[in-house]
Backbone as JSON Lines, residues from 0, in Angstrom:
{"i":0,"aa":"X","n":[27.54,364.83,29.64],"ca":[27.19,364.53,31.03],"c":[26.53,365.75,31.7]}
{"i":1,"aa":"X","n":[25.4,365.5,32.39],"ca":[24.79,366.57,33.06],"c":[25.15,366.54,34.58]}
{"i":2,"aa":"X","n":[25.08,367.64,35.16],"ca":[25.43,367.71,36.59],"c":[24.21,368.05,37.42]}
{"i":3,"aa":"X","n":[24.05,367.37,38.58],"ca":[22.87,367.59,39.42],"c":[23.39,367.62,40.9]}
{"i":4,"aa":"X","n":[22.52,367.95,41.79],"ca":[22.85,367.9,43.18],"c":[22.36,366.6,43.79]}
{"i":5,"aa":"X","n":[23.12,366.0,44.62],"ca":[22.71,364.84,45.38],"c":[22.94,365.16,46.86]}
{"i":6,"aa":"X","n":[21.89,364.96,47.65],"ca":[21.94,365.16,49.06],"c":[21.83,363.72,49.74]}
{"i":7,"aa":"X","n":[22.75,363.42,50.59],"ca":[22.74,362.07,51.27],"c":[22.28,362.24,52.73]}
{"i":8,"aa":"X","n":[21.82,361.17,53.29],"ca":[21.28,361.21,54.68],"c":[21.72,359.99,55.46]}
{"i":9,"aa":"X","n":[21.7,360.15,56.76],"ca":[22.02,359.04,57.7],"c":[20.84,358.1,57.86]}
{"i":10,"aa":"X","n":[19.6,358.61,57.77],"ca":[18.42,357.78,57.97],"c":[17.27,358.16,57.06]}
{"i":11,"aa":"X","n":[16.35,357.28,56.9],"ca":[15.18,357.5,56.05],"c":[14.31,358.63,56.53]}
{"i":12,"aa":"X","n":[14.21,358.77,57.82],"ca":[13.41,359.88,58.36],"c":[13.93,361.26,57.88]}
{"i":13,"aa":"X","n":[15.22,361.42,57.83],"ca":[15.77,362.69,57.28],"c":[15.47,362.85,55.85]}
{"i":14,"aa":"X","n":[15.55,361.77,55.05],"ca":[15.25,361.84,53.62],"c":[13.78,362.18,53.4]}
{"i":15,"aa":"X","n":[12.89,361.64,54.17],"ca":[11.46,361.93,54.02],"c":[11.16,363.35,54.44]}
{"i":16,"aa":"X","n":[11.88,363.85,55.48],"ca":[11.65,365.24,55.87],"c":[12.1,366.23,54.79]}
{"i":17,"aa":"X","n":[13.15,365.87,54.1],"ca":[13.59,366.65,52.9],"c":[12.51,366.67,51.84]}
{"i":18,"aa":"X","n":[11.98,365.47,51.52],"ca":[10.99,365.37,50.46],"c":[9.77,366.24,50.85]}
{"i":19,"aa":"X","n":[9.34,366.18,52.09],"ca":[8.14,366.95,52.53],"c":[8.41,368.48,52.43]}
{"i":20,"aa":"X","n":[9.58,368.86,52.87],"ca":[9.87,370.3,52.89],"c":[10.05,370.83,51.49]}
{"i":21,"aa":"X","n":[10.67,370.11,50.59],"ca":[10.84,370.6,49.2],"c":[9.53,370.65,48.47]}
{"i":22,"aa":"X","n":[8.67,369.71,48.67],"ca":[7.35,369.72,48.01],"c":[6.54,370.86,48.56]}
{"i":23,"aa":"X","n":[6.6,371.14,49.85],"ca":[5.77,372.25,50.42],"c":[6.31,373.61,49.9]}
{"i":24,"aa":"X","n":[7.61,373.68,49.6],"ca":[8.2,374.93,49.12],"c":[7.98,375.09,47.66]}
{"i":25,"aa":"X","n":[7.49,374.11,46.94],"ca":[7.23,374.2,45.5],"c":[8.47,374.02,44.67]}
{"i":26,"aa":"X","n":[9.53,373.46,45.19],"ca":[10.75,373.19,44.41],"c":[10.67,371.86,43.75]}
{"i":27,"aa":"X","n":[11.48,371.64,42.72],"ca":[11.56,370.36,42.08],"c":[12.65,369.46,42.8]}
{"i":28,"aa":"X","n":[12.64,368.23,42.46],"ca":[13.55,367.24,43.02],"c":[12.83,366.01,43.4]}
{"i":29,"aa":"X","n":[13.63,364.97,43.69],"ca":[12.92,363.69,44.04],"c":[13.86,362.78,44.84]}
{"i":30,"aa":"X","n":[13.27,361.95,45.62],"ca":[13.98,360.95,46.41],"c":[14.33,359.84,45.5]}
{"i":31,"aa":"X","n":[15.62,359.36,45.54],"ca":[16.11,358.33,44.65],"c":[16.94,357.26,45.46]}
{"i":32,"aa":"X","n":[17.09,356.12,44.96],"ca":[18.05,355.2,45.6],"c":[19.44,355.78,45.52]}
{"i":33,"aa":"X","n":[20.22,355.58,46.46],"ca":[21.56,356.17,46.51],"c":[22.39,355.57,45.36]}
{"i":34,"aa":"X","n":[23.09,356.43,44.57],"ca":[23.93,355.91,43.48],"c":[24.91,354.93,44.06]}
{"i":35,"aa":"X","n":[25.22,353.82,43.3],"ca":[26.16,352.85,43.79],"c":[27.57,353.34,44.12]}
{"i":36,"aa":"X","n":[27.97,354.39,43.5],"ca":[29.29,354.93,43.74],"c":[29.44,355.69,45.09]}
{"i":37,"aa":"X","n":[28.28,355.92,45.75],"ca":[28.33,356.67,46.99],"c":[27.96,355.75,48.13]}
{"i":38,"aa":"X","n":[28.36,356.16,49.36],"ca":[27.92,355.4,50.5],"c":[27.34,356.39,51.5]}
{"i":39,"aa":"X","n":[26.2,356.0,52.08],"ca":[25.52,356.84,53.1],"c":[24.71,355.91,53.96]}
{"i":40,"aa":"X","n":[24.25,356.43,55.04],"ca":[23.59,355.63,56.02],"c":[22.29,354.91,55.63]}
{"i":41,"aa":"X","n":[21.45,355.56,54.87],"ca":[20.12,354.99,54.72],"c":[19.84,354.39,53.31]}
{"i":42,"aa":"X","n":[20.69,354.64,52.33],"ca":[20.49,354.03,51.03],"c":[19.57,354.91,50.09]}
{"i":43,"aa":"X","n":[19.13,356.09,50.61],"ca":[18.38,357.03,49.74],"c":[19.1,358.35,49.68]}
{"i":44,"aa":"X","n":[18.79,359.09,48.62],"ca":[19.38,360.41,48.37],"c":[18.34,361.27,47.75]}
{"i":45,"aa":"X","n":[18.58,362.62,47.88],"ca":[17.71,363.59,47.23],"c":[18.35,364.07,46.02]}
{"i":46,"aa":"X","n":[17.72,364.01,44.87],"ca":[18.28,364.55,43.58],"c":[17.59,365.84,43.25]}
{"i":47,"aa":"X","n":[18.4,366.86,42.97],"ca":[17.83,368.17,42.76],"c":[18.58,368.89,41.67]}
{"i":48,"aa":"X","n":[17.85,369.75,40.91],"ca":[18.49,370.56,39.86],"c":[19.57,371.46,40.38]}
{"i":49,"aa":"X","n":[20.67,371.43,39.71],"ca":[21.83,372.31,40.11],"c":[21.46,373.81,40.12]}
{"i":50,"aa":"X","n":[20.54,374.2,39.16],"ca":[20.14,375.57,39.07],"c":[19.41,376.11,40.32]}
{"i":51,"aa":"X","n":[18.81,375.17,41.15],"ca":[18.14,375.52,42.36],"c":[18.98,375.3,43.62]}
{"i":52,"aa":"X","n":[20.29,375.22,43.5],"ca":[21.14,374.97,44.63],"c":[20.98,375.97,45.74]}
{"i":53,"aa":"X","n":[20.95,377.24,45.39],"ca":[20.83,378.36,46.39],"c":[19.42,378.18,47.13]}
{"i":54,"aa":"X","n":[18.41,377.95,46.39],"ca":[17.06,377.82,47.0],"c":[17.01,376.54,47.86]}
{"i":55,"aa":"X","n":[17.62,375.48,47.49],"ca":[17.6,374.26,48.24],"c":[18.4,374.43,49.56]}
{"i":56,"aa":"X","n":[19.59,375.01,49.44],"ca":[20.39,375.16,50.69],"c":[19.74,376.14,51.64]}
{"i":57,"aa":"X","n":[19.07,377.17,51.13],"ca":[18.33,378.09,51.97],"c":[17.21,377.39,52.68]}
{"i":58,"aa":"X","n":[16.5,376.55,52.01],"ca":[15.44,375.73,52.58],"c":[15.96,374.78,53.62]}
{"i":59,"aa":"X","n":[17.07,374.14,53.39],"ca":[17.7,373.2,54.35],"c":[18.04,373.99,55.62]}
{"i":60,"aa":"X","n":[18.59,375.2,55.47],"ca":[18.97,376.02,56.6],"c":[17.73,376.45,57.37]}
{"i":61,"aa":"X","n":[16.75,376.97,56.67],"ca":[15.52,377.52,57.25],"c":[14.79,376.47,58.01]}
{"i":62,"aa":"X","n":[14.66,375.29,57.44],"ca":[13.87,374.16,58.12],"c":[14.76,373.35,59.03]}
{"i":63,"aa":"X","n":[16.05,373.61,59.07],"ca":[17.03,372.88,59.83],"c":[16.97,371.4,59.55]}
{"i":64,"aa":"X","n":[17.01,371.05,58.27],"ca":[16.95,369.69,57.85],"c":[18.29,369.0,58.03]}
{"i":65,"aa":"X","n":[18.23,367.74,58.5],"ca":[19.53,366.98,58.71],"c":[19.83,366.29,57.42]}
{"i":66,"aa":"X","n":[21.14,366.32,57.11],"ca":[21.64,365.6,55.93],"c":[23.13,365.25,56.18]}
{"i":67,"aa":"X","n":[23.7,364.43,55.38],"ca":[25.1,364.05,55.54],"c":[26.0,364.93,54.62]}
{"i":68,"aa":"X","n":[25.69,364.9,53.3],"ca":[26.51,365.65,52.32],"c":[25.57,366.19,51.2]}
{"i":69,"aa":"X","n":[26.06,367.33,50.66],"ca":[25.51,367.84,49.4],"c":[26.61,367.75,48.37]}
{"i":70,"aa":"X","n":[26.34,367.01,47.27],"ca":[27.36,366.78,46.31],"c":[26.9,367.27,44.9]}
{"i":71,"aa":"X","n":[27.88,367.72,44.09],"ca":[27.63,367.97,42.71],"c":[27.94,366.65,42.0]}
{"i":72,"aa":"X","n":[26.99,366.07,41.34],"ca":[27.08,364.74,40.77],"c":[26.94,364.78,39.26]}
{"i":73,"aa":"X","n":[27.85,364.12,38.55],"ca":[27.74,364.07,37.1],"c":[27.19,362.71,36.74]}
{"i":74,"aa":"X","n":[26.12,362.81,35.92],"ca":[25.34,361.59,35.55],"c":[25.87,361.12,34.19]}
């Protein structure tokens, strides 16, 4: 089982803002449908490599991106 980061959001606007900021920063990751085992407001989540957790959280803080939770997720 591999582990990844999952970021959840209350609305699609926040999810799209994450996608735009991550792409502009040159980091990897992608917008995905929310895994069935999770519940969140908008039904989308951001999937990101665990190895880039520090860079992602720094970007979230710098850009003041809104999110609900950041989880370590085992696939």
